[in-house]
N, CA, C and O of each residue as an XYZ file, in Angstrom:
268
protein
N      22.785      3.513     52.297
C      22.586      4.938     52.113
C      23.873      4.990     50.812
O      24.727      4.106     50.740
N      23.825      6.016     49.973
C      24.498      6.239     48.976
C      25.718      7.449     49.527
O      25.573      8.158     50.522
N      26.737      7.455     48.739
C      27.784      8.490     48.877
C      27.161      9.916     49.226
O      27.384     10.473     50.301
N      26.441     10.403     48.322
C      26.117     11.545     48.422
C      25.256     11.866     49.625
O      25.382     12.961     50.174
N      24.251     10.830     50.133
C      23.314     11.016     51.327
C      24.194     10.924     52.405
O      23.978     11.767     53.277
N      25.305     10.006     52.655
C      26.157     10.120     53.756
C      27.036     11.434     53.814
O      27.214     11.918     54.932
N      27.556     12.007     52.807
C      28.246     13.262     52.763
C      27.020     14.550     53.264
O      27.325     15.418     54.082
N      25.972     14.490     52.770
C      25.075     15.472     53.211
C      24.884     15.426     54.473
O      24.832     16.510     55.053
N      24.734     14.244     55.226
C      24.254     13.717     56.669
C      25.475     14.374     57.571
O      25.421     15.083     58.577
N      26.746     13.793     56.719
C      27.982     14.469     57.755
C      27.927     16.016     57.843
O      27.873     16.673     58.883
N      27.950     16.490     56.556
C      28.073     17.964     56.475
C      26.938     18.650     57.492
O      27.242     19.522     58.306
N      25.667     18.158     57.334
C      24.761     18.821     58.196
C      24.900     18.653     59.550
O      24.689     19.604     60.303
N      25.295     17.348     60.052
C      25.550     17.155     61.554
C      26.778     17.781     62.100
O      26.843     18.013     63.308
N      27.816     18.089     61.252
C      29.051     18.644     61.883
C      28.738     20.180     61.803
O      29.023     20.904     62.757
N      28.132     20.696     60.626
C      27.858     22.002     60.801
C      27.022     22.483     61.786
O      27.235     23.549     62.365
N      25.855     21.584     62.065
C      24.860     21.973     62.966
C      25.386     21.791     64.146
O      24.964     22.688     64.876
N      26.135     21.049     64.744
C      26.749     20.927     65.899
C      27.833     22.159     66.212
O      27.785     22.836     67.239
N      28.665     22.306     65.314
C      29.539     23.405     65.521
C      28.735     24.816     65.613
O      28.840     25.573     66.577
N      27.974     25.048     64.554
C      27.166     26.224     64.520
C      26.413     26.447     65.822
O      26.403     27.607     66.234
N      25.747     25.470     66.572
C      25.122     25.654     67.740
C      26.016     25.838     68.874
O      25.578     26.458     69.843
N      27.287     25.357     68.894
C      28.254     25.601     70.022
C      28.762     27.057     69.757
O      28.928     27.834     70.698
N      28.972     27.366     68.633
C      29.486     28.764     68.567
C      28.309     29.867     68.794
O      28.527     30.931     69.373
N      26.990     29.481     68.254
C      26.130     30.445     68.794
C      25.798     30.618     70.030
O      25.493     31.730     70.460
N      25.814     29.416     70.850
C      25.384     29.668     72.244
C      26.447     30.449     72.902
O      26.247     31.353     73.713
N      27.869     29.927     72.389
C      29.001     30.517     73.346
C      29.307     31.867     73.003
O      30.023     32.477     73.797
N      28.907     32.457     71.974
C      28.846     33.946     71.629
C      27.802     34.585     72.336
O      27.964     35.674     72.886
N      26.668     33.915     72.346
C      25.462     34.606     73.224
C      25.011     35.651     72.450
O      25.299     35.985     71.300
N      23.990     36.277     73.555
C      23.197     37.436     72.944
C      21.932     37.159     72.944
O      21.534     36.085     73.396
N      21.070     38.116     72.420
C      19.597     37.671     72.140
C      19.228     36.549     71.349
O      19.995     36.194     70.454
N      18.133     35.921     71.554
C      17.990     34.727     70.666
C      18.062     34.747     69.123
O      18.426     33.717     68.556
N      17.737     35.862     68.387
C      17.701     36.220     67.080
C      19.261     36.137     66.728
O      19.644     35.499     65.747
N      20.096     36.783     67.537
C      21.519     36.872     67.240
C      22.178     35.437     67.318
O      23.058     35.068     66.541
N      21.686     34.712     68.285
C      22.274     33.244     68.364
C      21.848     32.469     67.244
O      22.704     31.887     66.577
N      20.506     32.374     66.917
C      20.025     31.946     65.724
C      20.603     32.032     64.367
O      20.635     31.083     63.584
N      21.129     33.400     64.091
C      21.774     33.767     62.937
C      23.298     33.513     62.981
O      24.001     33.336     61.986
N      23.684     33.519     64.168
C      25.255     33.078     64.263
C      25.353     31.447     63.881
O      26.186     30.992     63.097
N      24.447     30.740     64.514
C      24.243     29.292     64.444
C      24.234     28.980     62.974
O      25.009     28.197     62.425
N      23.120     29.786     62.291
C      23.152     29.398     60.939
C      24.043     29.728     59.999
O      24.061     29.121     58.928
N      24.843     30.669     60.257
C      25.850     31.326     59.443
C      27.131     30.412     59.655
O      27.931     30.215     58.741
N      27.267     29.880     60.898
C      28.526     28.917     60.993
C      28.077     27.586     60.546
O      28.949     26.974     59.930
N      27.033     27.013     60.679
C      26.587     25.725     60.297
C      26.720     25.698     58.693
O      27.269     24.767     58.104
N      26.192     26.751     58.084
C      26.400     26.810     56.631
C      28.070     26.861     56.213
O      28.490     26.205     55.260
N      28.756     27.525     56.857
C      30.323     27.793     56.555
C      30.832     26.574     56.953
O      31.690     26.171     56.167
N      30.595     25.761     57.983
C      31.390     24.506     58.315
C      30.742     23.406     57.292
O      31.475     22.572     56.761
N      29.464     23.438     57.063
C      28.850     22.378     56.160
C      29.747     22.434     54.899
O      30.427     21.507     54.456
N      29.624     23.727     54.384
C      30.392     23.900     52.937
C      31.693     23.380     53.023
O      32.235     22.727     52.131
N      32.250     23.714     54.242
C      33.835     23.367     54.307
C      34.104     21.664     54.149
O      35.066     21.122     53.604
N      32.863     20.987     54.846
C      33.013     19.436     54.801
C      32.867     19.253     53.505
O      33.883     18.714     53.067
N      31.985     19.470     52.583
C      31.763     19.158     51.123
C      33.175     19.604     50.515
O      33.903     18.730     50.043
N      33.520     20.749     50.517
C      34.704     21.279     49.837
C      35.790     20.346     50.109
O      36.586     19.959     49.253
N      35.791     19.997     51.352
C      37.258     19.225     51.655
C      36.996     17.791     50.892
O      37.980     17.195     50.453
N      35.695     17.235     50.730
C      35.504     15.874     50.128
C      35.808     16.159     48.658
O      36.293     15.250     47.983
N      35.567     17.319     48.126
C      35.873     17.607     46.705
C      37.287     17.637     46.294
O      37.789     17.103     45.305
N      37.875     18.378     47.250
C      39.324     18.497     47.096
C      39.967     16.854     47.124
O      40.815     16.430     46.339
N      39.394     16.167     48.114
C      40.196     14.901     48.319
C      39.906     13.985     47.478
O      40.412     12.863     47.521
N      38.900     14.430     46.458
C      38.607     13.401     45.069
C      37.606     12.485     45.495
O      37.537     11.479     44.789
N      36.600     12.562     46.704
C      35.815     11.529     47.280
C      34.406     11.934     46.485
O      33.374     11.678     47.105
N      34.315     12.349     45.589
C      32.941     12.883     45.176
C      32.565     12.565     43.737
O      31.992     13.381     43.015
N      32.987     11.087     43.273
C      32.813     10.728     41.938
C      31.255     10.543     41.656
O      30.804     10.445     40.514
N      30.468     10.504     42.827
C      28.969     10.343     42.727
C      28.369     11.610     42.072
O      27.288     11.444     41.508
N      28.941     12.931     42.061
C      28.519     13.914     41.663
C      28.427     13.981     40.167
O      27.556     14.686     39.655
N      29.436     13.156     39.285
C      29.550     13.184     37.990
C      28.152     12.157     37.525
O      27.235     12.410     36.743
N      28.400     11.036     38.276
C      27.460      9.870     37.807
C      26.078     10.295     38.175
O      25.874     10.687     39.324
N      25.075     10.249     37.270
C      23.711     10.586     37.412
C      23.030      9.280     38.310
O      21.825      9.372     38.542
N      23.669      8.222     38.755
C      23.195      7.058     39.116
C      23.507      6.857     40.449
O      23.012      5.945     41.112
N      24.512      7.873     40.990
C      25.059      7.751     42.242
C      25.900      6.837     42.508
O      26.298      6.727     43.668
N      26.327      6.041     41.581
C      27.448      4.797     41.754
C      28.634      5.365     41.474
O      29.665      4.694     41.517
């Protein structure tokens, strides 16, 4: 698996897990839980990608071959 795929899997996994936890912890009707989960998952997933960019671990974004 390439670096881009690994980063996508990590961002999705971490974002989804944290989003689901926060959505269920806040509670409410199912639509509210779903929306909170989605928003938190996107925010956390974006933060994972941003931290990789800041750390300089994203050379693969410049190279079209993914190497």
